[in-house]
C-alpha positions in Angstrom: 4.1 43.2 18.5 1.0 44.2 17.9 0.1 42.5 14.6 -2.4 44.5 11.9 -2.8 43.9 8.2 -0.2 46.0 6.9 2.9 44.4 9.3 1.6 40.9 8.3 3.2 40.1 5.5 6.8 41.2 6.9 5.8 38.5 10.4 5.5 36.4 8.0 8.8 36.6 5.7 10.5 36.3 9.1 8.9 33.7 10.5 10.5 30.1 10.2 9.5 27.7 8.3 9.0 24.5 6.7 7.5 23.0 3.6 6.5 19.4 3.2 4.6 19.5 -0.4 7.2 20.6 -2.9 7.9 19.1 -6.0 10.9 19.6 -7.2 10.2 19.6 -11.2 6.9 21.8 -10.2 9.7 24.4 -8.8 11.0 25.3 -12.2 10.5 28.8 -13.4 10.0 29.5 -17.4 13.3 31.9 -16.6 15.4 28.8 -15.2 14.2 26.6 -18.4 15.0 29.1 -20.8 18.7 29.5 -18.9 18.6 25.9 -18.4 18.3 25.6 -22.4 20.6 28.1 -23.8 23.4 26.8 -21.0 23.0 23.4 -23.5 22.8 25.7 -27.0 20.1 25.7 -28.0 18.1 28.8 -28.6 14.6 29.3 -26.4 13.1 32.5 -26.2 11.4 33.6 -22.6 8.2 34.1 -24.1 7.9 30.5 -26.0 9.6 29.2 -22.4 6.2 30.7 -21.0 3.9 29.3 -23.8 4.6 26.0 -22.1 3.3 27.1 -18.5 0.2 27.8 -19.9 -2.6 25.5 -19.0 -6.4 25.9 -18.2 -6.9 22.8 -16.6 -5.6 19.8 -14.7 -5.0 17.8 -17.8 -3.2 20.5 -19.3 -1.5 21.2 -16.1 0.1 17.8 -16.4 1.1 17.8 -20.0 3.0 20.9 -18.8 4.6 19.2 -16.0 5.5 16.5 -18.4 7.2 19.3 -20.8 9.6 20.4 -18.2 10.3 17.1 -16.9 11.4 16.6 -20.6 14.2 19.7 -20.6 15.7 18.1 -17.7 17.9 15.6 -19.4 20.7 14.7 -17.1 21.5 14.6 -13.4 23.6 17.8 -13.7 20.5 19.8 -14.5 18.7 18.1 -12.0 21.3 19.9 -9.7 20.9 22.8 -11.0 17.4 22.9 -10.1 17.9 22.1 -6.9 20.2 25.0 -6.1 18.0 27.2 -7.7 15.3 26.6 -5.4 17.0 26.5 -2.6 18.2 30.0 -3.0 14.7 30.8 -3.5 13.6 28.9 0.0 15.9 30.5 1.8 14.8 34.1 1.0 11.9 33.1 2.3 13.1 31.9 5.7 12.9 27.8 5.3 14.5 26.1 7.2 13.5 22.6 6.2 12.4 21.3 3.0 10.5 17.6 2.0 11.0 18.0 -2.0 9.3 15.2 -4.0 11.2 14.2 -7.3 9.2 12.5 -9.5 11.1 9.7 -10.1 8.7 7.2 -11.7 8.9 10.0 -14.3 13.0 10.0 -14.8 12.4 6.4 -15.5 9.3 7.2 -17.7 12.3 8.9 -19.6 14.8 6.3 -19.7 17.4 7.9 -17.6 19.4 6.8 -14.9 17.3 6.9 -11.6 20.2 5.9 -9.3 22.6 8.8 -11.1 20.1 11.4 -10.7 20.3 11.1 -7.0 23.7 10.6 -6.3 24.0 13.6 -7.5 21.3 15.4 -6.1 21.9 14.1 -2.6 25.3 14.9 -2.6 23.8 18.8 -3.6 21.7 18.8 -1.0 24.4 18.4 1.3 26.5 20.8 -0.1 23.0 23.2 -0.1 22.8 22.7 4.0 26.9 24.0 4.3 26.0 26.8 2.6 22.8 27.7 3.4 21.7 26.4 6.1 18.4 24.5 4.4 17.7 20.9 5.4 16.5 18.6 2.4 15.0 15.2 2.9 13.7 13.7 0.2 10.3 11.7 -1.3 10.5 9.7 -3.9 7.1 9.8 -6.8 6.2 7.5 -8.6 3.0 7.8 -10.8 -0.1 5.7 -10.1 -1.5 5.4 -13.6 1.5 3.5 -14.5 0.4 0.5 -12.8 2.4 -1.5 -10.1 5.0 -2.6 -11.8 5.9 0.6 -12.1 5.5 2.0 -8.6 7.3 -1.3 -7.4 10.5 -0.2 -9.6 9.8 3.4 -8.0 10.0 2.1 -4.5 12.9 -0.2 -5.4 15.1 2.6 -5.3 13.8 4.4 -2.3 14.1 1.8 -0.7 17.9 1.8 -1.9 18.6 5.6 -0.9 16.9 5.3 2.7 19.8 6.0 4.7 20.8 8.8 2.2 18.3 11.5 2.7 15.2 9.7 1.8 12.2 10.2 4.5 9.5 9.0 2.3 7.7 7.3 -0.7 4.3 8.7 -2.1 2.6 8.2 -5.4 0.5 11.1 -7.7 -0.8 11.2 -10.9 -4.4 10.5 -12.0 -6.5 9.1 -9.0 -8.6 7.7 -11.2 -6.6 5.9 -13.1 -4.8 4.2 -10.6 -6.8 2.9 -7.2 -4.7 2.0 -4.0 -5.1 -1.0 -3.1 -3.1 -1.7 -6.6 -0.1 -0.8 -4.7 -0.8 -2.5 -1.3 1.7 -4.9 -1.3 4.2 -2.2 -2.2 3.3 0.2 0.6 3.5 -2.8 2.7 6.8 -3.6 2.2 8.3 0.5 1.9 6.8 0.9 5.5 7.8 -2.1 7.1 11.6 -0.8 6.2 10.6 2.4 8.0 9.8 4.5 5.4 7.1 7.4 5.4 3.9 6.9 3.6 2.7 10.2 2.0 0.1 10.1 -1.1 -1.8 12.8 -3.3 -4.9 12.1 -2.4 -8.6 14.2 -3.0 -7.0 17.0 -5.6 -9.3 16.3 -8.4 -11.1 12.9 -7.1 -13.6 12.4 -4.0 -13.4 11.5 -0.3 -12.8 7.9 -1.3 -9.5 8.1 -2.4 -7.9 10.0 0.4 -9.6 6.4 2.9 -8.5 4.0 0.4 -5.1 5.8 0.5 -5.3 5.4 4.3 -7.0 1.8 4.6 -4.3 0.3 1.3 -1.7 1.9 1.4 -1.2 3.4 5.4 -0.6 7.2 4.3 0.9 8.9 7.3 -0.2 12.3 5.4 -2.4 12.6 3.1 -1.5 15.5 -0.3 -4.3 17.9 -0.8 -6.6 16.4 1.0 -8.8 19.0 -1.1 -12.2 17.0 -1.1 -12.4 15.7 2.6 -14.6 18.3 3.6 -17.6 15.8 1.6 -17.1 13.6 4.1 -17.7 14.3 7.8 -16.8 11.3 9.2 -13.4 11.6 7.3 -12.6 15.3 8.7 -13.8 13.5 12.3 -11.1 10.8 11.6 -8.8 12.5 10.1 -8.5 14.7 13.4 -8.7 11.5 15.3 -5.6 10.1 14.1 -4.0 13.2 13.1 -3.5 12.6 9.5 -1.9 15.6 8.7 -3.0 17.4 5.4 -0.5 18.9 2.8 -3.0 22.0 1.7 -2.2 23.6 -1.4 -4.7 26.4 -2.0 -3.1 28.3 -4.8 -1.8 24.8 -6.8 -5.8 24.2 -6.4 -7.0 26.7 -7.9 -5.1 27.3 -11.0 -5.7 23.2 -12.0 -9.0 23.6 -11.6 -9.2 21.4 -9.1 -10.9 23.7 -6.5 -13.7 24.1 -8.7 -14.3 20.3 -9.7 -14.6 20.3 -5.6 -16.5 22.9 -4.3 -18.4 24.0 -7.8 -16.6 27.4 -7.8 -13.5 28.8 -8.5 -13.4 31.3 -5.9 -11.1 30.7 -2.8 -13.1 31.5 -0.1 -14.6 27.9 -0.4 -11.0 26.7 -0.4 -11.9 24.4 2.7 -8.6 25.2 4.3 -10.1 27.7 6.9 -12.4 25.1 8.0 -9.9 22.4 8.1 -8.0 25.0 10.8 -11.1 25.8 12.6 -11.8 21.9 13.0 -8.9 20.8 14.4 -7.1 18.9 11.5 -3.3 19.1 11.0 -2.7 21.3 8.2 0.1 22.1 6.5 0.7 25.5 4.3 2.1 24.4 1.0 3.3 25.8 -2.5 2.9 22.7 -4.7 4.4 23.5 -7.9 5.4 27.2 -7.2 7.1 27.1 -11.0 3.8 26.8 -12.5 1.6 28.7 -10.2 3.6 32.5 -10.3 4.0 31.8 -6.2 5.6 31.0 -3.4 5.8 29.8 0.9 5.4 33.5 1.7 2.8 34.2 -0.4 0.3 30.9 0.4 0.6 32.5 4.4 -0.2 35.8 3.2 -3.6 34.1 1.0 -4.1 32.5 4.2 -4.4 35.2 5.8 -6.0 37.3 3.8 -9.0 34.7 3.1 -9.3 34.7 7.2 -6.6 33.0 9.0 -5.3 34.6 11.9 -1.8 35.0 12.8 -2.4 33.1 15.1 -4.2 30.3 13.2 -0.9 30.9 11.2 1.4 30.3 13.6 -0.1 26.9 14.3 0.1 26.6 10.7 3.9 27.1 10.4 4.4 24.5 13.8 2.1 21.8 12.3 5.0 21.8 9.4 7.5 21.0 11.3 5.8 18.6 13.6 4.4 16.5 10.6 7.8 16.3 9.1 9.3 13.0 8.1 13.2 13.8 9.3 14.7 11.9 12.5 13.9 13.2 15.8 16.5 15.0 16.6 16.5 17.1 13.9 13.0 18.1 14.6 13.5 18.5 18.0 16.1 21.3 16.8 14.1 22.4 14.1 11.1 23.1 16.2 13.0 25.2 18.8 14.8 27.6 16.2 10.5 27.6 15.3 9.5 29.0 18.2 12.6 31.3 19.0 11.8 33.1 15.6 8.1 32.9 16.2 8.7 34.4 19.9 11.4 37.0 18.3 9.6 40.8 18.2 
C-alpha cells in the first residue's frame, strides 16, 4: 500500500508498537483521579481535578506530578491505574510496555513499597492474560533525594527482579543529583543482572548524559534531549548503540525543549537529526496523562514534522530491539512486529 498523508494515521494506529518510557503515575488522567476520589467518597469535580494538571514550567510539572502521586494512597489505587493504562495501550496496538514505577516516591510517601509491587505485578499477569499486553517494570528512584534513598529503591529492584522488574533508573532534578553519587549502587544493580536506564539530558546539558554513561553504565538514556549540543557525544551514542527514549510532546510541555534549543518550536527538536544520524531512537509518551497525548499521536506528530513512514518503521522496530525483556520474548515480539508491519 502506498502511504499518503491521509493514510498514515490509520497505518500508525494499526502498527504494532512497544513503549519503553512511560511513568505509571504520569499516565493518570484528570478523569481517572476524579473517579478514584469519588470511589473513596471524596468530592472532587473534574474542573478542580484538571486544575491540578496545569503547569507552565518543569518545576510546575514536578509539583503537579507530586499531587497526582499523593492521590494514589493504597496498592489497589495503583492496580486500578494499571488497568486503566493497559486498556488505553491495547487500543493503540501496543504489544509491550516497560512501565516505570516511581518507587522512590512510594517510599517518600511512607507507603509499603513491597505491598505496592506485589499488587501491581500480580495485576500485570492478569493484564497479559486479558489483553495480551506484556508488561515489564522499571523501578525509579529520585536522584535529588540522595544516595541512601537511591540505594533503598535499588534493594527493592533486586528483591523483585524475578517478578518482572527488568531495569532500575533514576529521575528527578538532574542538577541536584550528580550521577557520580550513585556509582556504587548502580554497580551492584548491574552485577545482579538488572538493566540500567537513566533520565539524562532532559533539563541539564550533555555532561549529564556523559555522566550517566561513565558513572552509572546506562544502557538507555531517558530523553537525551541535550545530546545534540555535543557532536562527540552523539558519535559515542551511535557507536555504542545506546538507545534514546525520546519524548517530544513531554519536552515541549515541560519547557525542556525551549531550555535546550532556545525555542518552543517542535521543528527544532533533535529527534529528526538523531534518526537521520543513525542513532537508536524510540518514541515515547513519558507522562501522557499530563500532556494529553498517546503513542499513536507521538508517531503522527513525528511524521507531521518530517519523519517518513520508513523512518517511523525503524523507530518502531528499535523499541522492540531495545527492550530489556528476555531474549525469547523479544524474538516473539519482533516477529509479531514484522508480521504486523508487513500487513497491507
